[in-house]
C-alpha positions as a Python dict, from the first residue, in 0.01 Angstrom:
ca = {
    (1, 'X'): (0, 0, 0),
    (2, 'X'): (-282, -176, 186),
    (3, 'X'): (-133, -520, 117),
    (4, 'X'): (209, -401, 234),
    (5, 'X'): (57, -261, 552),
    (6, 'X'): (-135, -582, 614),
    (7, 'X'): (175, -796, 557),
    (8, 'X'): (380, -592, 802),
    (9, 'X'): (101, -596, 1059),
    (10, 'X'): (49, -972, 1028),
    (11, 'X'): (424, -1038, 1052),
    (12, 'X'): (450, -823, 1364),
    (13, 'X'): (159, -999, 1530),
    (14, 'X'): (305, -1339, 1442),
    (15, 'X'): (633, -1243, 1605),
    (16, 'X'): (449, -1125, 1917),
    (17, 'X'): (251, -1449, 1924),
    (18, 'X'): (567, -1660, 1893),
    (19, 'X'): (731, -1463, 2174),
    (20, 'X'): (420, -1507, 2390),
    (21, 'X'): (418, -1879, 2312),
    (22, 'X'): (779, -1913, 2426),
    (23, 'X'): (700, -1725, 2748),
    (24, 'X'): (396, -1948, 2802),
    (25, 'X'): (614, -2259, 2778),
    (26, 'X'): (882, -2098, 2993),
    (27, 'X'): (681, -1964, 3287),
    (28, 'X'): (415, -2107, 3515),
    (29, 'X'): (377, -2235, 3868),
    (30, 'X'): (726, -2382, 3812),
    (31, 'X'): (955, -2185, 3580),
    (32, 'X'): (1138, -2389, 3318),
    (33, 'X'): (1465, -2271, 3160),
    (34, 'X'): (1476, -2246, 2782),
    (35, 'X'): (1763, -2496, 2781),
    (36, 'X'): (1539, -2753, 2953),
    (37, 'X'): (1265, -2699, 2695),
    (38, 'X'): (1513, -2744, 2409),
    (39, 'X'): (1649, -3057, 2577),
    (40, 'X'): (1299, -3200, 2600),
    (41, 'X'): (1241, -3130, 2231),
    (42, 'X'): (1562, -3305, 2134),
    (43, 'X'): (1522, -3603, 2368),
    (44, 'X'): (1151, -3661, 2311),
    (45, 'X'): (1091, -3675, 2688),
    (46, 'X'): (816, -3412, 2702),
    (47, 'X'): (752, -3364, 3071),
    (48, 'X'): (684, -2990, 3075),
    (49, 'X'): (559, -2976, 2718),
    (50, 'X'): (317, -3258, 2790),
    (51, 'X'): (116, -3018, 3001),
    (52, 'X'): (202, -2672, 2873),
    (53, 'X'): (209, -2726, 2497),
    (54, 'X'): (-154, -2846, 2460),
    (55, 'X'): (-262, -2563, 2687),
    (56, 'X'): (-75, -2313, 2468),
    (57, 'X'): (-229, -2455, 2149),
    (58, 'X'): (-574, -2438, 2306),
    (59, 'X'): (-520, -2074, 2403),
    (60, 'X'): (-432, -1993, 2042),
    (61, 'X'): (-728, -2186, 1901),
    (62, 'X'): (-977, -2042, 2152),
    (63, 'X'): (-855, -1690, 2078),
    (64, 'X'): (-890, -1745, 1704),
    (65, 'X'): (-1236, -1894, 1739),
    (66, 'X'): (-1379, -1622, 1961),
    (67, 'X'): (-1224, -1334, 1764),
    (68, 'X'): (-1333, -1462, 1423),
    (69, 'X'): (-1677, -1550, 1557),
    (70, 'X'): (-1718, -1198, 1693),
    (71, 'X'): (-1599, -1046, 1365),
    (72, 'X'): (-1852, -1247, 1169),
    (73, 'X'): (-2136, -1163, 1407),
    (74, 'X'): (-2054, -792, 1399),
    (75, 'X'): (-2051, -812, 1020),
    (76, 'X'): (-2386, -992, 1003),
    (77, 'X'): (-2562, -760, 1246),
    (78, 'X'): (-2371, -442, 1149),
    (79, 'X'): (-2344, -389, 1523),
    (80, 'X'): (-2005, -327, 1694),
    (81, 'X'): (-2151, -459, 2021),
    (82, 'X'): (-2226, -803, 1877),
    (83, 'X'): (-2029, -1100, 2009),
    (84, 'X'): (-2080, -1474, 2073),
    (85, 'X'): (-2283, -1372, 2378),
    (86, 'X'): (-2530, -1195, 2152),
    (87, 'X'): (-2654, -1522, 1999),
    (88, 'X'): (-2670, -1701, 2333),
    (89, 'X'): (-2370, -1927, 2269),
    (90, 'X'): (-2179, -1845, 2588),
    (91, 'X'): (-2487, -1848, 2811),
    (92, 'X'): (-2620, -2170, 2660),
    (93, 'X'): (-2288, -2349, 2695),
    (94, 'X'): (-2245, -2213, 3046),
    (95, 'X'): (-2590, -2328, 3156),
    (96, 'X'): (-2538, -2679, 3019),
    (97, 'X'): (-2200, -2706, 3190),
    (98, 'X'): (-2338, -2584, 3522),
    (99, 'X'): (-2625, -2833, 3503),
    (100, 'X'): (-2378, -3118, 3447),
    (101, 'X'): (-2136, -3003, 3717),
    (102, 'X'): (-2395, -2935, 3985),
    (103, 'X'): (-2695, -3146, 3891),
    (104, 'X'): (-2517, -3457, 3762),
    (105, 'X'): (-2170, -3466, 3923),
    (106, 'X'): (-2143, -3840, 3861),
    (107, 'X'): (-2097, -3775, 3490),
    (108, 'X'): (-1752, -3630, 3558),
    (109, 'X'): (-1542, -3376, 3372),
    (110, 'X'): (-1546, -3580, 3049),
    (111, 'X'): (-1912, -3490, 3000),
    (112, 'X'): (-1845, -3116, 3009),
    (113, 'X'): (-1731, -3050, 2649),
    (114, 'X'): (-2019, -3232, 2475),
    (115, 'X'): (-2273, -3088, 2720),
    (116, 'X'): (-2145, -2732, 2679),
    (117, 'X'): (-2130, -2766, 2302),
    (118, 'X'): (-2485, -2901, 2288),
    (119, 'X'): (-2609, -2623, 2516),
    (120, 'X'): (-2441, -2357, 2303),
    (121, 'X'): (-2592, -2494, 1983),
    (122, 'X'): (-2938, -2526, 2137),
    (123, 'X'): (-2922, -2166, 2258),
    (124, 'X'): (-2815, -2043, 1914),
    (125, 'X'): (-3099, -2236, 1747),
    (126, 'X'): (-3352, -2087, 1991),
    (127, 'X'): (-3222, -1737, 1917),
    (128, 'X'): (-3233, -1802, 1542),
    (129, 'X'): (-3588, -1938, 1549),
    (130, 'X'): (-3707, -1651, 1767),
    (131, 'X'): (-3540, -1395, 1539),
    (132, 'X'): (-3658, -1554, 1215),
    (133, 'X'): (-3919, -1378, 1010),
    (134, 'X'): (-4054, -1439, 663),
    (135, 'X'): (-3765, -1369, 433),
    (136, 'X'): (-3493, -1453, 686),
    (137, 'X'): (-3341, -1307, 999),
    (138, 'X'): (-3313, -935, 1058),
    (139, 'X'): (-2990, -810, 1220),
    (140, 'X'): (-3161, -594, 1482),
    (141, 'X'): (-3412, -865, 1572),
    (142, 'X'): (-3129, -1118, 1604),
    (143, 'X'): (-2935, -890, 1841),
    (144, 'X'): (-3233, -808, 2061),
    (145, 'X'): (-3350, -1168, 2076),
    (146, 'X'): (-2999, -1284, 2162),
    (147, 'X'): (-2973, -1037, 2450),
    (148, 'X'): (-3310, -1144, 2589),
    (149, 'X'): (-3242, -1517, 2574),
    (150, 'X'): (-2887, -1479, 2707),
    (151, 'X'): (-3023, -1283, 3001),
    (152, 'X'): (-3272, -1560, 3074),
    (153, 'X'): (-3002, -1826, 3061),
    (154, 'X'): (-2779, -1620, 3290),
    (155, 'X'): (-3065, -1603, 3540),
    (156, 'X'): (-3092, -1983, 3531),
    (157, 'X'): (-2715, -2013, 3584),
    (158, 'X'): (-2740, -1786, 3886),
    (159, 'X'): (-3028, -1993, 4022),
    (160, 'X'): (-2827, -2314, 3988),
    (161, 'X'): (-2525, -2162, 4163),
    (162, 'X'): (-2740, -2030, 4449),
    (163, 'X'): (-2921, -2363, 4485),
    (164, 'X'): (-2595, -2561, 4493),
    (165, 'X'): (-2387, -2293, 4664),
    (166, 'X'): (-2170, -2536, 4862),
    (167, 'X'): (-2065, -2726, 4549),
    (168, 'X'): (-2044, -2442, 4301),
    (169, 'X'): (-1672, -2354, 4316),
    (170, 'X'): (-1579, -2567, 4013),
    (171, 'X'): (-1871, -2428, 3815),
    (172, 'X'): (-1771, -2071, 3898),
    (173, 'X'): (-1416, -2131, 3774),
    (174, 'X'): (-1545, -2287, 3453),
    (175, 'X'): (-1785, -1998, 3396),
    (176, 'X'): (-1497, -1749, 3416),
    (177, 'X'): (-1311, -1933, 3142),
    (178, 'X'): (-1002, -2137, 3224),
    (179, 'X'): (-747, -2353, 3042),
    (180, 'X'): (-638, -2530, 3360),
    (181, 'X'): (-577, -2907, 3322),
    (182, 'X'): (-650, -2907, 2951),
    (183, 'X'): (-488, -3183, 2745),
    (184, 'X'): (-430, -3305, 2391),
    (185, 'X'): (-780, -3455, 2400),
    (186, 'X'): (-924, -3103, 2416),
    (187, 'X'): (-701, -2994, 2128),
    (188, 'X'): (-834, -3281, 1918),
    (189, 'X'): (-1190, -3173, 2000),
    (190, 'X'): (-1133, -2809, 1906),
    (191, 'X'): (-905, -2787, 1603),
    (192, 'X'): (-1146, -2939, 1345),
    (193, 'X'): (-1405, -2674, 1436),
    (194, 'X'): (-1143, -2402, 1407),
    (195, 'X'): (-1036, -2527, 1065),
    (196, 'X'): (-1394, -2563, 938),
    (197, 'X'): (-1496, -2218, 1063),
    (198, 'X'): (-1193, -2050, 909),
    (199, 'X'): (-1255, -2223, 576),
    (200, 'X'): (-1617, -2101, 566),
    (201, 'X'): (-1511, -1750, 670),
    (202, 'X'): (-1246, -1748, 396),
    (203, 'X'): (-1491, -1861, 129),
    (204, 'X'): (-1749, -1598, 219),
    (205, 'X'): (-1518, -1314, 323),
    (206, 'X'): (-1619, -1099, 22),
    (207, 'X'): (-1984, -1158, 103),
    (208, 'X'): (-1915, -1044, 459),
    (209, 'X'): (-1789, -717, 311),
    (210, 'X'): (-2107, -687, 104),
    (211, 'X'): (-2324, -732, 413),
    (212, 'X'): (-2196, -398, 540),
    (213, 'X'): (-2402, -229, 266),
    (214, 'X'): (-2776, -165, 295),
    (215, 'X'): (-3005, -455, 210),
    (216, 'X'): (-3137, -313, -117),
    (217, 'X'): (-2784, -271, -247),
    (218, 'X'): (-2691, -623, -144),
    (219, 'X'): (-2997, -765, -317),
    (220, 'X'): (-2911, -559, -623),
    (221, 'X'): (-2575, -735, -636),
    (222, 'X'): (-2759, -1065, -669),
    (223, 'X'): (-2656, -1201, -330),
    (224, 'X'): (-2894, -1424, -134),
    (225, 'X'): (-2916, -1249, 201),
    (226, 'X'): (-3097, -1522, 402),
    (227, 'X'): (-2853, -1790, 286),
    (228, 'X'): (-2547, -1574, 347),
    (229, 'X'): (-2657, -1480, 697),
    (230, 'X'): (-2743, -1838, 782),
    (231, 'X'): (-2413, -1989, 663),
    (232, 'X'): (-2205, -1717, 829),
    (233, 'X'): (-2409, -1741, 1148),
    (234, 'X'): (-2356, -2118, 1151),
    (235, 'X'): (-1980, -2068, 1115),
    (236, 'X'): (-1975, -1809, 1397),
    (237, 'X'): (-2179, -2034, 1626),
    (238, 'X'): (-1961, -2339, 1552),
    (239, 'X'): (-1643, -2146, 1628),
    (240, 'X'): (-1774, -1998, 1952),
    (241, 'X'): (-1956, -2309, 2073),
    (242, 'X'): (-1648, -2529, 2031),
    (243, 'X'): (-1434, -2275, 2218),
    (244, 'X'): (-1685, -2255, 2503),
    (245, 'X'): (-1702, -2634, 2516),
    (246, 'X'): (-1331, -2674, 2594),
    (247, 'X'): (-1241, -2352, 2776),
    (248, 'X'): (-1557, -2216, 2937),
    (249, 'X'): (-1695, -1870, 2881),
    (250, 'X'): (-1390, -1656, 2805),
    (251, 'X'): (-1557, -1323, 2747),
    (252, 'X'): (-1477, -999, 2569),
    (253, 'X'): (-1246, -1157, 2308),
    (254, 'X'): (-1521, -1166, 2046),
    (255, 'X'): (-1635, -820, 2153),
    (256, 'X'): (-1309, -624, 2174),
    (257, 'X'): (-1087, -780, 1908),
    (258, 'X'): (-1301, -710, 1597),
    (259, 'X'): (-1306, -328, 1646),
    (260, 'X'): (-933, -332, 1716),
    (261, 'X'): (-861, -535, 1403),
    (262, 'X'): (-1066, -295, 1191),
    (263, 'X'): (-885, -4, 1352),
    (264, 'X'): (-548, -156, 1258),
    (265, 'X'): (-625, -322, 924),
    (266, 'X'): (-922, -125, 793),
    (267, 'X'): (-1283, -229, 730),
    (268, 'X'): (-1206, -480, 453),
    (269, 'X'): (-1274, -826, 600),
    (270, 'X'): (-1006, -980, 378),
    (271, 'X'): (-752, -804, 599),
    (272, 'X'): (-934, -745, 927),
    (273, 'X'): (-1041, -1109, 971),
    (274, 'X'): (-687, -1258, 970),
    (275, 'X'): (-569, -974, 1194),
    (276, 'X'): (-856, -1047, 1433),
    (277, 'X'): (-755, -1414, 1444),
    (278, 'X'): (-394, -1324, 1534),
    (279, 'X'): (-503, -1066, 1791),
    (280, 'X'): (-745, -1310, 1952),
    (281, 'X'): (-478, -1580, 1977),
    (282, 'X'): (-234, -1328, 2125),
    (283, 'X'): (-485, -1197, 2381),
    (284, 'X'): (-590, -1538, 2515),
    (285, 'X'): (-230, -1663, 2522),
    (286, 'X'): (-117, -1361, 2724),
    (287, 'X'): (-425, -1381, 2949),
    (288, 'X'): (-358, -1747, 3027),
    (289, 'X'): (11, -1671, 3091),
    (290, 'X'): (-74, -1379, 3321),
    (291, 'X'): (-321, -1592, 3513),
    (292, 'X'): (-46, -1844, 3588),
    (293, 'X'): (234, -1607, 3688),
    (294, 'X'): (56, -1330, 3882),
    (295, 'X'): (-4, -1530, 4199),
    (296, 'X'): (151, -1879, 4173),
    (297, 'X'): (73, -2153, 4250),
    (298, 'X'): (-287, -2027, 4237),
    (299, 'X'): (-427, -1958, 3891),
    (300, 'X'): (-648, -1669, 3785),
    (301, 'X'): (-890, -1785, 3512),
    (302, 'X'): (-803, -1645, 3171),
    (303, 'X'): (-1158, -1514, 3136),
    (304, 'X'): (-1106, -1279, 3427),
    (305, 'X'): (-788, -1141, 3268),
    (306, 'X'): (-958, -1085, 2931),
    (307, 'X'): (-1245, -909, 3108),
    (308, 'X'): (-1006, -681, 3298),
    (309, 'X'): (-831, -594, 2971),
    (310, 'X'): (-1133, -594, 2746),
    (311, 'X'): (-1391, -390, 2933),
    (312, 'X'): (-1195, -63, 2966),
    (313, 'X'): (-1032, -101, 2625),
    (314, 'X'): (-1366, -146, 2451),
    (315, 'X'): (-1497, 171, 2617),
    (316, 'X'): (-1181, 350, 2498),
    (317, 'X'): (-1233, 231, 2139),
    (318, 'X'): (-1595, 344, 2139),
    (319, 'X'): (-1507, 688, 2277),
    (320, 'X'): (-1205, 739, 2052),
    (321, 'X'): (-1335, 602, 1725),
    (322, 'X'): (-1687, 458, 1715),
    (323, 'X'): (-1715, 170, 1473),
    (324, 'X'): (-1989, 119, 1222),
}
């Protein structure tokens, strides 16, 4: 019965994602008829698809990365409030990007992805080292340390924006999370990290279920807790850091989607993790589409749309059915 329910749920989400993808190719600052899209596909003259298709693929990949990363982090910490922000990934990537944009503008936009990725990884390493104790990392210590360091990085970001107020518009847009002007180069940067993270998550999905038990029980099963937490944390950080590097800090996806996936598919990570990936892809795709069509030709960053959707919904989930 559970497999049948999961299959139906996954099929429904795939259909919704395909419909959203078609709408994303169809609508924008300039609406394109379906017949024109089909003609481009048949002729090989990809004028619209040259710009919209890589953006659509990036939206799907970013949604998958952030949702799966959040699911893993919530599993490791046994905390429904955990997300990529909790390990400093978003703040670290954001700070590095702001430093490049405002402090070293001569580097150009091409320096943003590697700088943001490096900043996200450095932040995660700092959080890990600060949370590490003899015997490994403790979930509560990891969460508290992540909050503290993220808050410090956010203060530095605010300082940079205030100091360079006249030149901070591009940095502010990037910090809100946007897929504007993304290309196939960004897709090539992101998809290997998505594939690697999903492979690791798939290999250790049963161990992620075991981590929901108390530590004595997990040790009694013969599982190596420090190693499991480290490898899963590395996968979560890689997924989130790569997404931040190409799309900025699109928030709430890694926070809201995991509780929703568990609500729909149950607590078993074998089912909730794929559902989270589909839900994350759907949310970011719809957020990017909404940002383009609400007030054309101006674009609302996708991160603002996910925040508007995510904040009230997460409160609703907590009030209706608190997660463990």
